[in-house]
C-alpha positions in Angstrom: -35.4 41.3 62.2 -31.8 40.2 62.5 -29.4 42.3 64.4 -27.1 44.4 62.2 -23.5 43.1 62.1 -20.7 45.4 63.1 -17.8 45.5 60.6 -14.6 44.2 62.1 -11.7 46.5 63.0 -9.5 44.9 60.4 -12.1 45.6 57.7 -12.6 49.2 58.6 -8.9 50.0 59.1 -7.2 51.1 55.8 -4.2 49.1 54.9 -0.9 50.7 55.7 0.9 52.1 52.6 3.7 49.9 51.3 7.2 51.3 52.1 8.6 53.5 49.4 11.1 51.6 47.2 11.7 54.3 44.7 15.4 54.5 45.7 16.0 50.7 45.0 17.4 51.5 41.5 19.1 54.7 42.5 22.8 54.6 41.9 24.8 54.4 45.2 27.9 55.9 43.5 28.8 59.6 43.3 30.0 61.3 40.1 33.7 60.9 40.8 33.4 57.2 41.5 31.3 56.6 38.4 34.0 58.3 36.3 36.7 56.4 38.0 35.0 53.0 37.3 34.5 53.8 33.7 38.1 54.9 33.2 39.5 51.9 35.1 37.2 49.6 33.2 38.8 50.8 29.9 42.3 50.5 31.3 41.7 47.1 32.8 40.3 45.7 29.5 43.2 47.0 27.5 46.5 48.0 29.0 46.1 45.6 32.0 44.5 42.6 30.4 46.7 42.6 27.2 50.0 42.9 29.0 52.5 40.1 29.0 52.2 37.4 31.7 55.2 38.5 33.7 54.6 42.3 33.5 53.8 42.4 37.2 55.4 45.8 37.7 53.3 47.3 34.8 50.1 46.0 36.4 51.1 47.3 39.8 51.8 50.7 38.2 48.3 50.8 36.6 46.6 49.7 39.8 48.5 52.3 41.8 47.5 55.0 39.3 43.9 54.3 40.4 44.6 54.4 44.1 45.5 50.8 45.0 48.1 50.4 47.8 50.3 47.6 46.6 53.8 46.4 47.7 56.6 46.1 45.2 56.7 42.3 45.4 53.0 41.7 44.6 52.1 39.5 41.6 48.7 40.3 40.0 47.9 38.2 37.0 46.7 39.8 33.9 43.4 37.8 33.8 42.5 38.7 37.3 39.8 41.4 37.8 39.8 44.3 40.3 36.7 46.4 40.8 37.3 49.8 42.4 41.1 49.4 42.8 41.2 52.5 45.1 39.8 50.1 47.8 42.5 47.5 47.4 45.5 47.0 49.6 48.0 44.2 49.1 51.1 43.4 51.2 54.5 41.9 50.4 54.8 38.8 48.3 51.1 38.3 47.9 49.4 37.3 44.7 46.1 37.6 42.9 45.8 34.5 40.7 44.4 33.9 37.2 40.7 34.8 36.9 40.5 35.9 40.6 38.1 38.7 41.3 38.7 41.3 44.0 35.2 43.0 44.1 36.3 46.0 46.1 33.1 47.9 46.6 34.3 48.1 50.2 37.9 47.9 51.4 39.8 44.6 50.7 43.0 44.2 52.6 45.4 41.3 51.6 48.3 41.2 54.0 51.8 39.7 53.4 52.5 36.3 51.7 48.9 35.6 50.9 48.1 33.3 48.0 44.9 34.0 46.1 44.5 31.1 43.7 42.7 31.0 40.3 39.0 32.1 40.1 38.8 33.1 43.8 36.0 35.7 44.5 36.5 38.3 47.2 33.1 40.0 47.5 33.2 43.2 49.6 29.6 44.3 48.8 26.1 43.2 49.5 22.6 44.6 50.1 20.6 45.3 53.3 17.8 42.8 52.7 15.9 44.0 55.8 14.9 47.2 54.0 12.6 47.4 51.0 15.0 49.6 49.0 17.8 47.1 49.6 20.6 49.7 49.8 24.2 48.7 48.9 26.4 48.1 51.9 30.2 47.6 51.7 31.6 45.6 54.6 35.4 45.2 54.4 37.3 42.0 53.8 40.7 41.2 55.4 42.9 38.3 54.5 45.7 38.0 57.1 49.3 37.1 56.6 50.2 33.7 55.2 46.6 32.7 54.4 45.8 30.7 51.3 42.5 30.9 49.4 42.4 27.9 47.1 40.9 27.6 43.6 37.3 28.8 43.1 36.7 29.7 46.7 34.5 32.6 47.9 34.9 35.1 50.7 31.9 37.1 51.6 31.5 40.7 52.9 32.7 41.5 56.3 34.8 38.3 56.6 38.3 38.2 58.2 40.5 35.3 57.1 42.8 34.6 60.0 46.6 34.4 59.8 47.7 31.2 58.2 44.2 30.0 57.5 43.4 27.9 54.4 40.1 28.0 52.6 39.9 24.8 50.4 39.0 24.7 46.8 35.4 25.9 46.2 34.9 26.6 49.9 32.6 29.5 50.8 33.4 31.7 53.9 30.6 33.8 55.2 32.0 34.1 58.8 35.5 34.7 60.1 38.1 31.9 59.7 40.3 31.2 62.6 44.1 31.4 62.3 46.1 28.4 61.3 43.1 26.3 60.5 42.1 24.5 57.3 38.5 25.0 56.1 36.4 23.5 53.4 32.8 23.3 52.1 29.8 25.6 51.7 29.4 27.1 54.2 33.1 26.6 55.2 33.7 24.4 58.2 36.9 23.8 60.1 38.6 20.5 59.0 41.8 20.5 60.9 44.7 22.6 62.2 47.3 23.8 59.8 50.8 23.1 61.0 52.4 26.1 62.5 55.2 27.5 60.3 57.4 28.7 63.2 60.4 30.7 62.3 59.7 30.3 58.6 56.8 32.7 58.9 59.2 35.6 59.1 61.0 34.8 55.9 60.6 36.8 52.7 
């Protein structure tokens, strides 16, 4: 008669229950923010988008009415898009170009004399992929004085673009960019130093 086999520990141990993911599709927004997003969406699609090209003051007014902190000399183009404007700050003589998207789920700070070219995407929101419910997180983005984000470039959550830095066309920044350095590629890599503007930096 053969000896009876003993079941292995793995066979006798019940599998651990899968982590609960019921909250994956739960809205991360409170009631006030939901209402604000709906109202701003209607204003942006009409009064903002349909304004004349050079009605910069009008668009600044609309953004401020929804909590944005914007200097008087800021130029925001009518085809640009701002999500959650109450999380947007823009300094003197900065611009948000045609088709650019400031996705301000978290705070986005654009300092003085920053050029945001056409179709740039500033993405201050992502998900915690280490958790099964993948909750929304909102790391801030800061673009320092005299920086330039060229056409179609992307700046990810939590990134600081250093003073005077340039991110070349279609470059993608997922980590901080050093001051007065030119970057390009995906992911962005330093290419060369940007000439220091000296006393001209204080103008305007």
